[in-house]
C-alpha positions in Angstrom: 0.4 0.0 -0.5 1.1 3.5 -1.0 1.9 5.7 1.8 1.7 8.9 -0.7 -2.5 10.1 -0.5 -3.8 12.4 -2.0 -5.9 15.5 -0.7 -8.0 17.9 -2.7 -9.9 20.8 -0.7 -8.1 21.9 2.3 -11.1 23.3 4.2 -12.5 23.2 7.4 -13.0 19.7 7.7 -10.2 18.8 4.5 -7.4 20.6 6.3 -7.7 19.0 9.6 -8.8 14.9 8.2 -4.7 15.9 5.6 -3.4 16.9 9.2 -4.6 13.6 10.5 -2.9 11.7 7.5 0.1 13.1 8.1 -0.1 12.4 11.6 0.4 8.7 10.6 2.8 8.8 8.9 1.5 8.9 5.1 3.5 11.5 2.6 0.6 14.1 2.3 -0.5 16.1 -1.2 -2.9 18.3 -1.0 -4.2 21.0 -3.0 -6.5 24.5 -2.9 -6.8 27.5 -4.4 -5.7 29.2 -1.2 -3.0 30.5 0.2 -1.5 26.6 1.5 1.5 27.8 4.0 -0.7 25.7 7.3 -0.3 23.0 4.9 3.0 21.7 4.2 3.9 23.3 7.9 2.1 20.6 9.2 4.2 18.7 7.1 2.4 17.9 3.6 3.5 19.0 -0.2 1.8 22.0 -1.8 0.8 20.7 -5.4 -0.5 23.3 -8.5 -3.2 21.4 -9.8 -5.4 18.4 -9.2 -3.9 17.1 -12.2 -0.2 16.6 -9.6 -2.2 15.2 -7.2 -2.6 11.8 -9.8 0.9 12.5 -10.8 2.1 12.1 -6.8 -1.3 9.4 -6.0 -3.1 6.3 -6.4 -5.6 7.5 -3.5 -6.7 10.9 -2.3 -9.9 12.5 -1.4 -11.9 14.9 -2.3 -13.7 17.4 0.2 -15.2 20.1 -1.3 -18.4 22.6 -1.1 -20.4 22.2 -3.9 -20.7 19.3 -7.1 -19.9 21.9 -10.0 -16.7 22.1 -7.8 -16.1 17.9 -7.4 -16.7 18.3 -10.8 -13.8 20.2 -11.8 -10.8 18.8 -9.7 -12.0 15.1 -11.1 -13.0 15.5 -14.7 -11.8 19.8 -15.8 -8.7 20.4 -17.9 -6.3 20.4 -14.7 -8.7 17.8 -12.8 -7.3 14.3 -11.6 -8.1 12.5 -14.8 -6.7 14.8 -17.1 -3.7 12.7 -15.7 -4.2 10.0 -17.5 -3.8 7.7 -14.8 -5.7 4.9 -14.6 -7.0 3.0 -11.4 -7.4 5.8 -9.7 -9.0 5.5 -6.1 -11.0 8.6 -4.7 -13.1 8.7 -0.9 -15.2 11.6 -1.7 -16.4 13.4 1.6 -18.7 15.8 -0.3 -22.2 16.5 0.7 -23.7 16.9 -2.5 -26.4 15.2 -4.8 -26.6 11.0 -4.8 -26.5 11.7 -9.1 -23.3 14.1 -8.8 -21.6 11.8 -7.3 -23.1 8.6 -9.6 -22.3 10.6 -12.3 -19.2 10.9 -10.9 -18.6 7.4 -10.3 -19.1 6.2 -13.8 -16.2 8.9 -15.4 -13.5 7.5 -12.8 -14.5 4.0 -13.6 -14.2 4.9 -17.6 -10.2 4.9 -16.7 -10.8 1.9 -13.9 -10.4 3.7 -11.0 -14.0 3.6 -8.9 -15.0 6.0 -5.8 -16.7 6.0 -2.2 -19.5 7.8 -1.6 -17.9 9.2 2.0 -19.7 11.9 3.5 -18.6 12.8 7.0 -20.6 13.9 9.9 -19.0 16.2 13.2 -17.6 19.5 13.6 -13.9 20.8 12.8 -13.3 19.5 16.9 -14.6 16.4 15.6 -11.9 15.5 12.9 -8.8 16.6 15.1 -9.6 14.2 17.7 -10.9 11.8 14.9 -14.4 11.3 16.3 -16.1 12.7 13.3 -18.4 9.7 11.9 -18.1 9.2 8.4 -20.2 7.5 6.3 -18.6 5.0 3.9 -20.3 3.4 0.7 -19.7 1.6 -2.5 -17.7 -0.7 -3.8 -16.6 -3.0 -0.7 -13.3 -3.9 -2.5 -12.5 -0.7 -2.5 -13.3 0.2 0.4 -10.9 -2.6 2.1 -8.2 -1.5 0.1 -8.2 2.2 2.1 -9.2 1.4 5.0 -6.1 2.2 5.7 -6.8 5.8 5.2 -9.6 6.6 6.3 -8.7 5.2 9.3 -5.9 7.4 9.9 -8.3 10.3 9.5 -11.2 9.3 11.9 -11.7 5.9 14.3 -15.6 6.2 13.1 -15.6 5.4 9.5 -18.2 2.7 9.1 -18.4 1.0 6.3 -22.5 0.7 5.2 -23.1 -0.9 2.1 -23.3 0.3 -1.8 -22.7 3.7 -3.7 -25.3 6.2 -2.2 -26.0 4.8 0.8 -23.3 7.0 2.8 -25.4 10.4 1.6 -28.6 9.2 2.5 -27.0 9.0 5.9 -26.1 11.7 5.5 -29.4 13.3 4.4 -30.9 12.2 7.5 -27.3 13.3 9.7 -28.0 16.5 8.5 -32.3 17.0 8.7 -31.5 16.0 12.3 -28.7 18.7 13.0 -30.4 21.4 11.1 -33.5 20.8 13.4 -31.9 20.5 16.8 -29.6 23.7 16.1 -33.4 26.0 15.6 -34.8 24.0 18.2 -32.0 25.9 20.9 -31.9 28.5 19.3 -36.4 28.4 20.7 -35.1 26.9 23.6 -32.4 29.9 24.4 -35.8 32.1 23.5 -38.6 30.7 25.1 -36.1 30.4 28.4 -35.4 34.4 28.0 -39.1 35.2 27.8 -39.9 33.7 30.6 -36.9 35.5 32.6 -33.9 33.3 32.7 -30.8 34.7 31.2 -29.1 31.8 27.6 -26.2 30.8 30.1 -28.6 29.5 32.8 -30.6 27.4 30.4 -27.1 26.4 28.8 -25.5 25.6 31.6 -28.1 23.9 33.3 -29.2 21.4 29.8 -25.9 21.2 28.9 -26.3 17.6 31.1 -30.1 17.0 31.3 -31.7 14.7 29.2 -32.7 17.5 26.9 -28.9 17.7 25.5 -27.9 16.7 22.7 -24.2 17.8 20.5 -25.5 20.2 19.3 -27.2 22.3 22.4 -24.4 20.6 23.4 -21.8 22.9 21.4 -23.9 25.8 20.0 -26.2 26.9 23.3 -22.9 28.4 24.8 -21.9 30.9 21.7 -26.3 31.4 21.3 -24.9 32.7 24.3 -22.6 34.4 24.4 -23.1 35.9 21.1 -20.6 34.6 18.9 -20.9 33.3 15.9 -16.6 33.7 14.5 -14.9 31.5 14.0 -17.6 29.6 12.2 -17.5 25.5 13.0 -20.4 25.7 10.1 -21.6 28.2 8.1 -24.8 29.2 7.2 -23.7 29.1 3.4 -22.8 25.4 3.9 -25.9 24.0 5.9 -28.7 25.7 3.7 -27.0 24.5 0.4 -27.6 20.9 1.9 -30.3 21.4 3.5 -32.1 22.4 -0.3 -30.4 19.1 -1.3 -32.0 17.2 1.2 -35.9 19.0 1.2 -35.4 18.1 -2.2 -34.8 14.8 -1.8 -37.2 14.3 0.6 -39.7 15.7 -1.5 -38.6 13.4 -4.6 -39.2 10.1 -2.3 -42.5 11.7 -1.0 -41.2 11.9 2.4 -43.1 14.5 4.8 -41.0 17.0 6.5 -42.2 19.8 7.9 -39.4 20.2 10.5 -36.9 19.9 8.4 -39.4 22.7 5.7 -39.4 24.7 8.8 -35.7 24.5 9.7 -34.4 25.2 5.8 -36.7 28.0 5.5 -35.2 29.9 8.4 -31.1 28.8 7.1 -32.4 30.5 3.7 -33.1 33.9 5.9 -30.3 33.7 7.5 -28.3 33.8 3.8 -30.7 36.3 2.3 -30.1 39.0 6.1 -26.3 38.9 5.7 -25.5 36.2 7.7 -23.9 33.3 5.3 -20.6 32.8 6.7 -21.5 33.7 10.5 -21.6 30.2 12.1 -25.2 28.3 12.4 -25.4 29.4 15.6 -26.1 33.2 14.9 -29.7 31.6 13.9 -30.5 32.5 17.5 -30.4 36.2 16.1 -33.5 35.1 13.9 -35.5 33.6 16.6 -34.5 36.9 19.0 -35.5 39.2 16.5 -39.6 37.0 16.3 -39.7 37.3 19.9 -39.5 40.6 20.1 -36.4 39.9 22.1 
């Protein structure tokens, strides 16, 4: 098994994931359009294009914001397939429409390679601590081949089954994430209307039966009105929610809570909060309550 591993998309999730690989002894080759000095400082090698990743690596990760970006780095003029290299294995971590991933996997397979659908559920600190969950789906033989790379990123890379099941689980996970964040904001506003400080509500309920990971993470941020640095932005979550609500509608699944959350996070984007942490949804709920 090669010790060289490529990583395209060194953002809030991708960068710590790539650093975990380097820390586990792999020779990392990374690409992003912006400055990569932090990746180099961690021991990685910065390259000038996705194509150059393929020149060095047989296996690579992609972790990008949308289908257009993933398509460009795989099938674009300087994409990894433009290298002509055959047999590439791509571990795709992004949250995309299933049809988009299927189309890209088919392109990779034309060169005797393959792609795994492996969306991530977790916030950046969970990547650092290797506790984020990766829902791995696709050909099990490919998973067996690349499992050491996945295990270097997190202790919770779980093989789910056939291609696309990983994305479906991520849709369900982000359904719960969005509803939990909105419910946390509503609960803190409820407390404020009842005369309780948000700090008290956050601290008192954190270890109670009412708690959740999103409550424990976002309630203190809401209480402190601290929206930066963002663990996850409104722009990214709303992009995912649009995909998830479309899929729910497509399969005929009523999701009233999800649709309500999608409208609130859409509103946060239109009100100029797109680059803030999703915890700032609390400001919209506060405004609705006249606080």
